[in-house]
LOPAGU-16773 format. One record per residue (C-alpha): residue in three letters; x, z, y. Coordinates in steps of 0.1 Angstrom, whole numbers, plus 2048, in hexadecimal, padded with zeros to 3 digits. Example, Ala and Ser with C-alpha at 12.3 -4.5 7.8 and 13.67 -1.06 7.14 Angstrom:
BEGIN
Ala87B84E7D3
Ser8898477F5
***
This chain:
BEGIN
MetA21A6632D
AlaA29A5D309
GluA0FA4230A
GluA20A32328
GluA41A32316
GluA34A242F5
GlyA1BA0B303
GlyA339FC31D
GluA169F8336
IleA08A0B353
Asn9E5A0535F
Gly9E39E9346
Gly9C39DC353
Val9CD9DA377
Gly9E69C2387
Ser9EC9AE3A6
Leu9E69893A7
AspA0B9803A3
SerA1299B389
IleA0098936C
GluA1696A36C
SerA33964355
ArgA53963369
TrpA79961367
ValA8D97F372
PheAB1986376
GlnAC29A035F
AspAE59AE365
GluAFD9A9349
AspB059CE34E
AspAE29D6340
SerAE99C4320
GluAEB9E530F
IleAC69E9315
AspAB39DE2F7
AspA9A9C12F9
GluA7B9D72F9
AspA889EC315
AlaA949CE328
GluA729BE327
GluA629DF332
AspA7B9E034E
ValA6F9C035D
ArgA4A9C6356
HisA4B9E636B
ArgA589E638E
ArgA6AA0638F
ThrA79A1C3AA
ValA9AA2739C
MetABDA313A7
AspAD4A1B393
SerAF3A2B385
GluB14A22393
AspB1CA16371
AspB059F9378
AspB109F639C
GluB369F6399
AspB399D1392
AspB269C03AE
AsnB2F99E3A1
AlaB219A437E
GluB1298536F
GlnAED98336B
ArgAD8972351
LeuAB4967352
IleA9A97433B
ArgA77968338
ThrA5C983338
GlyA3898332E
ProA1B98A345
ArgA249A9359
IleA0A9C4360
AspA179D837E
SerA069F538F
PheA1E9F63AC
AspA0D9D73BC
Val9EB9E73BB
Glu9F7A0A3C6
AlaA0B9FB3E3
Leu9EC9EC3F2
Glu9DDA0E3F6
Val9FBA1B40A
Pro9F6A17430
GlyA19A0B435
AlaA199F2418
HisA1B9CD41F
Arg9FD9B841B
Asn9EC99B42D
Glu9DD9AE44A
Tyr9C8991455
Glu9B398D436
Asp99099A430
Phe98899A455
Ser966992464
Leu960971476
Gly963982498
Arg98499248F
Lys992971483
Ile9889614A4
Val99B97D4B6
Ile9B99774A1
Ala9B79524A8
Phe9B99594CD
Gln9D69714C8
Thr9E89554B4
Leu9E493E4D2
Gly9F19584EA
ValA0F9624D6
ValA1B9444C1
PheA119244D3
GlyA1892C4F8
AspA3A91C4F7
ValA318FB4E7
GlyA108FA4FA
ThrA218F951C
SerA398DD513
ProA248C2525
LeuA2D8D4546
TyrA518C7545
ThrA578AF528
PheA5188E53A
SerA6089B55A
ValA828A2549
LeuA80884533
PheA7B86A54F
SerA9587B565
LysAAF86F54C
AlaA9E84D544
ProA8A842563
IleA6B82C55E
AsnA72807562
GlyA527FB553
AsnA3480453D
GluA487FE51E
AspA5F81B528
ValA4083152A
LeuA33826508
GlyA5582B4F8
AlaA5A84E507
LeuA378574FC
SerA3C84A4D9
LeuA5C85E4D7
ValA4A87E4E2
LeuA2D8794CA
TyrA438744AC
ThrA5A8914B6
LeuA3A8A74B6
IleA3089A494
LeuA5389D483
IleA5F8BF490
ProA428D6498
LeuA2A8C847F
LeuA3D8BB461
LysA5B8D1462
TyrA4E8F346E
ValA298F3467
LeuA2A8E2445
ValA4C8EE438
ValA5E90944B
LeuA4092144E
TrpA3F923428
AlaA63930427
AsnA57951435
AspA62972427
AspA4198241C
GlyA3197843D
GluA5197E452
GlyA60960464
GlyA80959477
ThrAA5954470
PheAAC976462
AlaA8C97544C
LeuA9B95643C
TyrABC968438
SerAAC986427
LeuA9996F410
IleABA95F405
CysACA981402
ArgAAF98C3EA
HisAB696F3D2
AlaADC96E3D5
LysAF598A3DD
ValB0197A3FD
SerAFF998414
LeuB219A3420
LeuB169C8422
ProB1D9D63FE
AsnAFF9EE3FC
GlnAE99DB3E4
LeuADB9ED3C6
ProACB9DD3A7
SerAAD9F43AD
AspAA59E13CD
AlaA999C43B8
ArgA7F9DA3A9
IleA6C9E03CA
SerA4A9D13C6
SerA4E9BA3E4
PheA709AF3D7
ArgA639903C5
LeuA7D97C3B2
LysA6A95E3A4
ValA7C941393
ProA6092C386
SerA7090938C
ProA7E8F1374
GluA9B8ED38C
LeuAA790F380
GluACA905375
ArgAD38F6397
SerAC69153A8
LeuADC92C393
LysAFB91739A
IleAF49193BF
LysAEE93F3BC
GluB0F9443A9
ArgB2292F3C2
LeuB149433E0
GluB1B9643D0
AlaB3E95B3C5
SerB4A94C3E6
LeuB52964402
ThrB56946419
LeuB3393A413
LysB2595D419
LysB3795F43A
LeuB2C93C443
LeuB0894443B
LeuB09963451
MetB1994F46D
LeuAFC93646B
ValAE395246D
LeuAF496348A
AlaAF794249C
GlyAD293B497
ThrAC895E4A3
SerADE95B4C2
MetACC93B4CA
ValAAA94B4C6
IleAB59664DF
AlaAC294B4F7
AspAA19394F2
GlyA8F9594FD
ValAA395751E
ValA9E932526
ThrA7992F51B
ProA6B945538
AlaA82933551
MetA76910546
SerA51918542
ValA4C92C562
ValA61916579
SerA508F656D
AlaA2D906571
ValA34914594
GlyA438F259D
GlyA1F8E559E
LeuA1C8F45C1
LysA318D75CE
IleA148C05C4
Gly9F88D65D1
ValA088E45F1
AspA1D8CF609
GlyA3D8DD615
IleA458F35F7
ThrA6B8F25F0
GlnA7D8F75CF
AspA8C9185DC
GlnA699265E2
ValA5F91B5BF
MetA7C92F5B1
MetA7394E5C4
IleA4F94D5B8
SerA5C947594
ValA72966596
AlaA5497B5A1
PheA3F96E584
LeuA5B97556B
IleA5F999576
IleA3999E572
LeuA3B98D550
PheA569A3541
SerA469C2550
ValA269BE53C
GlnA399B651C
LysA389DB513
PheA129DA50E
GlyA189C84ED
ThrA0F9A94DB
Ser9EC9B34D0
Lys9E09BD4F3
Val9F19A1506
Gly9EA9874EB
Leu9C598F4EC
Ala9C498D512
Val9D696C515
Gly9C895B4F6
Pro9A894F506
Ala9BD943524
Leu9D392E50D
Phe9B49204FC
Ile9A791551E
Trp9CA906524
Phe9C98F1504
Cys9A68E550C
Ser9B18DC52F
Leu9CF8C8521
Gly9B78B550A
Gly99D8AF524
Ile9B68A353F
Gly9C688C525
Ile9A587C51B
Tyr99C878540
Asn9BD866548
Ile9BB850529
Val998844533
Gln9A1843559
Tyr9C2831558
Asp9CE81F539
Ser9C1823515
Ser9DD80C509
Val9F382B506
Leu9E482F4E3
Arg9FC8144D8
AlaA1882E4DA
PheA0E8394B7
AsnA2181A4AC
ProA458264A8
ValA538034B0
HisA5080D4D5
IleA6C8274CF
TyrA8380A4C5
TyrA797F74E4
PheA808164F9
PheAA48194EC
GluAA97F34EE
ArgA9F7F3513
AsnAB181351E
SerACD818504
ThrAE3834511
LysAC9842529
AlaAB084450C
TrpAC98584F9
TyrACD870516
AlaAA7872517
LeuAA68814F4
GlyAAD8A3502
GlyA8E8A1518
CysA798934FB
LeuA838B24E5
LeuA728C94FE
CysA508BE4F0
AlaA5A8D14D0
ThrA668F14E1
GlyA5490F4D3
SerA559024AF
GluA6D91E4A6
AlaA569374B6
MetA3A92E49D
PheA52938481
AlaA62956492
AspA4196549D
LeuA3296047B
CysA34985474
TyrA1798B48C
Phe9FF97347A
Ser9F9961459
ValA0793F450
Arg9E493044D
Ser9D993C46F
Val9F792C47F
Gln9F490C46C
Leu9CF907472
Thr9D190F497
Phe9ED8F749C
Val9DE8DA488
Cys9BA8DE495
Leu9C08E74B9
Val9E48E84C6
Leu9F18C64B9
Pro9D28B14C3
Cys9D18C04E6
Leu9F78BB4EB
Met9F48964E0
Leu9D78904F7
Gly9EA8A1514
TyrA0888A50F
Leu9F386B50B
Gly9E187352B
GlnA0187853F
AlaA0E857531
Ala9EE84553B
Tyr9F285355F
LeuA17849560
MetA0E825556
Glu9FC822577
AsnA1183A58C
ProA35839580
AsnA4184B59F
GlyA3086B594
AlaA48873577
AspA5989058A
GlnA398A5586
AlaA2789156B
PheA0F8AC560
PheA038B8582
SerA02895590
Ser9EB88A574
Ile9D18A557B
Pro9B1895589
Ser9B18965AF
Gly99E8B15C2
Ala9A48D65C8
Phe9898E05AF
Ala99D8CF593
Phe9C18D559E
Trp9C18FA5A6
Pro9AF907587
Val9C78F3572
Phe9E58FF586
Phe9D9923581
Ile9D492055C
Ala9F590D558
AsnA0792A567
Ile9F5942550
Ala9FF92D533
AlaA2392C53F
LeuA25952540
IleA1795251D
AlaA31939512
SerA4C950520
ArgA4096B50A
AlaA419564EA
MetA679554E6
ThrA6A9794F4
ThrA549854D8
AlaA689704BF
ThrA8897F4CD
PheA7B9A34C7
SerA7299A4A3
CysA9498A49C
IleAA89A74AB
LysA949C0497
GlnA9C9AD477
SerAC09AA480
MetAC39CF487
AlaAB39D8465
LeuACC9C1453
GlyAEA9D0466
CysAF19B347E
PheAE79C249F
ProAED9E34B1
ArgAD19FC4AD
LeuAB89FC4CA
LysA98A0E4D3
IleA7A9FC4C4
IleA56A044CF
HisA3A9FA4B8
ThrA1D9EF4CE
SerA029ED4B4
Arg9F5A0949D
Lys9E19F0488
Phe9FA9D4482
MetA1E9D8478
GlyA399C3488
GlnA2B9C34AB
IleA489D14BE
TyrA589D44E0
IleA7E9DA4E6
ProA829E750A
ValAA89E050D
ValAA59BC501
AsnA869B6517
TrpA989C0537
PheAB99AF52C
LeuAA698E527
LeuA96992549
ValAB899655A
ValAC8979548
CysAA996354F
LeuAAB96A574
ValAD0963575
SerACA942563
IleAAE93857C
CysAC494059A
SerAE292E58B
IleAD090F57E
SerAB990259A
SerAAF8E158A
IleA938DF571
AspAA68C455F
GluAC48DB55A
IleAAE8F754D
GlyA9E8DE536
AsnAC08D4528
AlaAC88F9522
TyrAA68FD511
GlyAAE8E04FA
IleAD08EF4F0
AlaAC19114E7
GluAA39024D4
LeuAB88E94C0
GlyAD19034B7
ValAB89194A5
MetAA68FA497
MetAC58EE485
MetACD911477
ThrAA991346A
ThrAAC8F1459
IleACC8FB447
LeuABD91D43B
ValA9C90E430
ThrAB18F441C
IleAC291140A
ValAA0921403
MetA949003F5
LeuAB28FE3DD
LeuAB59233D4
IleA929303D4
TrpA789143D5
GlnA8D8FF3BD
IleA7B8DF3C5
AsnA878BC3BE
IleAA98B33CC
IleA9B8933DC
IleA838A73F1
ValA9E8BF3FC
LeuAB68A2406
SerA9A891418
PheA928B042C
IleAB58B8437
IleABF89343E
IleAA088C452
PheA9D8AC467
LeuAC18B646A
GlyACA892473
LeuAAE89148D
GluAB98B249C
LeuADE8A949D
ThrAD48894B0
PheAC089E4C9
PheADD8B74CC
SerAF789C4D4
SerAE18924F1
ValADE8B4500
LeuB028BD4FB
TrpB0C89E510
SerAFD8AF52E
ValB098D2527
GlyB1F8D2546
AspB018D055E
GlyAFB8F655C
SerAEC8FB53A
TrpB0E90852E
IleB0292A53A
IleAE992C51D
LeuB05922505
ValB1B93D512
PheAFF95750F
AlaAF894C4EB
ValB1D94F4E2
IleB1E9724F1
MetB0097D4DC
PheB1096D4BD
PheB309824C2
IleB1C9A24C7
MetB0A99D4A6
PheB2A992494
IleB3F9AF4A1
TrpB239C8498
AsnB209BA475
TyrB469B9470
GlyB4B9DD47C
SerB2D9EA467
LysB3B9D9448
LeuB5E9E844D
LysB4FA0A453
TyrB3AA09434
GluB569FD41E
ThrB6DA1842B
GluB53A33424
ValB50A26400
LysB76A273FB
GlnB79A4B409
LysB5BA5B3F6
LeuB61A7C3E5
SerB6AA7C3C1
MetB56A8F3A6
AspB76AA139C
LeuB76AB23BE
MetB52ABD3BA
ArgB5AACA397
GluB76ADF3A5
LeuB61AED3C2
GlyB46AF93AA
ProB21B003B1
AsnB29B123D2
LeuB3DAF53DE
GlyB59B0C3E8
ThrB45B1C403
IleB26B30409
ArgB04B21400
AlaAEBB2C41B
ProAC5B29415
GlyAB6B08421
IleAB7AE341C
GlyAD2ACD42B
LeuACAAA842F
LeuAEBA96432
TyrAE6A74441
AsnAFFA59437
GluAFFA3442F
LeuB0DA3540C
ValAF5A2C3F0
LysB0CA3B3D5
GlyB28A543D4
IleB2DA743E9
ProB36A6B40D
AlaB56A7741C
IleB44A86439
PheB35AA0420
GlyB59AAE41B
HisB5CAAF440
PheB3DAC5442
LeuB4BADC427
ThrB6BAE2439
ThrB5BAE545C
LeuB3DAFA455
ProB3FB1F44A
AlaB22B19431
ValB0EAFD422
HisAE9AFD419
SerADDB083F7
MetACEAE53F2
ValADFAC53FE
IleACFAA33FD
PheAE3A84406
ValACBA6E419
CysAD2A4941E
IleABAA34433
LysABEA12424
TyrAAE9F1430
ValAA89D9413
ProAA29B4418
ValA7D9B5415
ProA639B8431
ValA529D8424
ValA599F240A
ProA39A033FD
GlnA39A28404
SerA35A303DF
GluA57A1F3DA
ArgA68A2D3F9
PheA7EA493EA
LeuA98A473CE
PheAA5A683C1
ArgAC2A713AB
ArgAD3A923A2
ValAF7A913AE
CysB04AAF39B
ProAF7AC8381
LysAD9ADD38A
SerAEEAFA396
TyrAFCAE53B2
HisADAADC3C1
IleAE6ABB3CF
PheAD1A9C3CF
ArgAD3A793DC
CysAB6A683ED
IleAB5A443F8
AlaA98A3D410
ArgA92A1840F
TyrA82A0442B
GlyA7B9DF430
TyrA859CF451
LysA609CE45B
AspA599F2452
ValA4DA0946E
ArgA61A2946E
LysA4AA3E484
GluA47A5D46E
SerA51A7E47D
HisA6DA9246E
GlnA53AAB45F
ThrA40A8E44E
PheA61A80441
GluA6CAA2434
GlnA4AAA7422
LeuA4BA85412
LeuA6FA8A407
IleA69AAD3F8
GluA49AA13E6
SerA5CA843D7
LeuA79A9B3CC
GluA60AB33BA
LysA51A953A8
PheA74A8A39E
IleA7DAAC390
ArgA5CAAE37C
ArgA60A8B36D
GluA84A92365
AlaA7AAB0351
GlnA5FA9D33F
GluA78A83335
ArgA90A9D327
SerA73AAC314
LeuA6BA8A305
GluA8FA862FC
SerA91AA82EB
AspA71AA02D7
GlyA81A802CA
AspAA1A922C0
AspA91AAA2A7
GlyA94A94288
AspAADA7A294
ThrACEA71284
AspAEFA6D296
SerAE7A4829D
GluACDA542B6
AspAE4A6B2C9
GluAF1A4D2DD
SerACFA4A2EE
SerAC6A6E2F0
CysACDA6F315
SerABAA50320
ArgABAA43343
ValA9AA4D353
LeuA89A3936F
IleA73A4F384
AlaA5DA423A0
ProA4FA593BA
AsnA2CA4F3B0
GlyA31A5F38E
SerA3CA42377
ValA58A4A35F
TyrA6CA3134A
SerA89A34332
LeuAA3A1932E
GlyAB9A29313
ValAD7A2C32A
ProAE8A4E330
LeuADDA5A352
LeuACBA7C355
AlaAD7A9B343
GluAD8AC0349
TyrAFBACB345
LysAFCAEB331
GluB22AEF32F
ProB37AF334E
SerB55AE333C
LysB43AC233A
ProB4DAA9354
IleB35AA7372
SerB28A85378
GluB10A77390
AlaAFCA58388
SerB0EA473A4
ThrB30A4B394
SerB41A3437B
GluB47A50362
GluB32A4F343
MetB1BA6C340
ThrB1CA83323
SerB04AA031A
ValAFBAB72FE
ProAD8AAE2F1
ProAC1ACC2F5
ThrABBADF2D5
AspA95AE02D4
ProA8FAF52F4
AlaA6EB072F6
IleA54AF730D
SerA4FB17320
AspA75B18328
SerA73AF5335
GluA55AFC34B
GlnA66B1C358
SerA85B08360
IleA71AEF373
GluA5EB0A386
ArgA7EB1C38F
GluA8DAFC39E
LeuA6DAF33B0
SerA6BB173BD
PheA8FB143C9
IleA87AF43DC
ArgA68B043EC
LysA7CB223F7
AlaA98B0C405
LysA7DAF8418
GluA6FB18426
SerA91B22432
GlyA93B02447
ValA9FADE446
ValABEAD5459
TyrACAAB145F
LeuAEFAAD45A
LeuAFBA8E46D
GlyB1EA80469
HisB29A68484
GlyB43A52474
AspB58A3D48C
IleB72A23482
ArgB93A1B492
AlaBAB9FE489
ArgBCCA08479
LysBEBA0548E
AspBF89E9478
SerBD89D547C
TrpBD79B348D
PheBD29B34B2
IleBB09A24B0
LysBA49BB496
LysBAF9D84AD
LeuB9D9C74CB
IleB7D9C24B7
IleB7B9E44A6
AsnB8B9FC4C0
TyrB7A9EC4DF
PheB5D9D54D9
TyrB4E9E64BA
AlaB55A084C8
PheB439FE4E9
LeuB249F24D5
ArgB23A124C0
LysB26A284DF
AsnB09A164F1
CysAF2A104D4
ArgAD6A274C9
ArgAE3A424B2
GlyAD3A4C492
IleAC9A6E4A1
AlaAB1A5C4B8
AsnAA0A4A49B
LeuA9AA6B488
SerA86A7C4A4
ValA94A9E499
ProA96ABC4B0
HisABAAC54BA
SerAB6AE84AB
HisAB4AD7488
LeuAD2AC148D
MetAF6AC6483
GlnB10AAB48B
ValB34AA5480
GlyB4AA8848B
MetB63A76476
ThrB7AA5847C
TyrB84A3F462
MetBA3A29465
ValB9BA0545A
***
């Protein structure tokens, strides 16, 4: 232990790949009292620690950057040995396993963009009819360069790299920004969160000064924080809307091929068959991404090969001059010939890029490289060949634009029906693409406090992140069926599709730009080029689809607005509730007056009081004291906290702190989870992990005090200031001291009681050379007390805190809090369901806060 303290290193010969590099780290100005040696040790060790409220009171404290040397960190290595720890799950696989994953990638990620040839030309030429071969070439050139600019250049080469440790989507971008700047509106951040091993704050760029100015501006402006949240919520609502319109567009366009293969099939019959297909599709969603993706992956591979093969056949059979469309001058000619109609046709052209956002949102299922290589080597070439083949057919048969894909299939039943069958399979796969992305986005938003809690089913034991949300699944099905019945025309569905897709694309462009400025810190010319080119392009497309919003696609806009307000109201209500609980927390003066028995009877057992506060004593605890005839001999305040990282290693899961002196037997525990973490442990497993971590905390706490007493023997008064050093104790056994008063055993009852999470400065009497045997006996007595309390039973104390608007509040606030937010809380999944605790071990008390 002494060697660790003196040497400043742990496992000096072992480190992760990114642990050996010199880096910039942020240091709070509050920590300026820490000497340079301890500060360097603080950043060289990623510690699990409960930061004192002395450090947390000023949330807007300035930060300064310090340069550290190469850091040797054992947490990275230890985390890889923990089953729940984050790592690249797709590395070190055999060739056969990589092929299986490639098929799953096709089935999950590329279904949406892969089926775009079914409807792109049909919708495009419905708005700008063919008046000559030059129109075909111009439309084809427009489609080809849209494919190159948006899916390839923007998403595959840029946006995919803005992932949050492998997690993609709108909320993943938001959590990434929240880690590098305090922009979250929920004030439950702790400095200790930045010491999680997956919480990587790298600032290696020469553009450091610009990044810091942007960070300071974001943190200082409440308006910018709210605006950023609005953008994220708007993007997520568009993703959910996309999950509704994608199945409608894909399935209806695929089934519409029956009108080419069978005479007499009407549009109403196509709609009825599409409804049946959609019901089957959403019913099999519960079998999970891994099972379904593996089943449909080969089918989608055959589909892409069919696209490429049909395209090559049509180019050779009809007109190879379509290859001239790679010359962008034909886009100019297209607009010159059609003017306003060409502008209307932009909405149809965009459909070739639908599914681009799914590549990013579904990234959590696969690695960046697998998605990039599959797109560049297979998906993009086959898509281009498919569009070239359709254009070649239309050069000779301009009247077949209504069903361009199915009309271009080589004649003969042996060619048409197999392609029709595989096209419908691919359409069903495409419908799953955005549904899967919707599940991922909603789970992320729930973890970050922006969506009501829902039941989440993890469909894979091997891979994290593969989930199924039953309520969302059936809700999407109902809205999708309503949309199909309300919007009968494939052109109107395509317009709604474009609105949803462009909405999320624009939000992603803005968020990635912030990531470029704040985190990547690349040259400003590159950043300006990115946002001007892509945001300008997307706004141009958006102006086209908005012009036709009255055709029926307004239904999707209304749905997206409803989802936006659900998320906004939930976030607003949760923020008010948390702020009210912080204001009404119990004072330490009251605890001092109550004494060790807390003014009641202490019955044997452990009480786990669940609350959302990360510091302070919750007001609901006082409600328990006045309501119950007795309280448990040991009380642990447990806070389940989601931090803006994908995964928290299990060795860094729990943070412990002693709330009062030993005689009170009250502790605080914060159980930290990332938004990708799987909370599948039973309550017995959770209790066992918690108690084991508590015992380690007590042992290390005693060891630190022993080290302090050894250092006090021959010291002068000048050393008394650091005699009670702040101890940083990780559940894996690492202990660090920062020279700040934190842990002390209070010997005199007259001394003020202070918890680490209060703003009072701690004082203590340095121990006067206690015997080692006395120290060991003290530890054993406390550990024995914990074991006996555990044997007596563990009871979960749940406080249901509701909020109501004050009578003098504005009418809108009363409407939002008393009705809308109350309705969401009443119908969402309560915390008791997430705990999986028998009712015999539960005790619940309700409390209402006026806000």
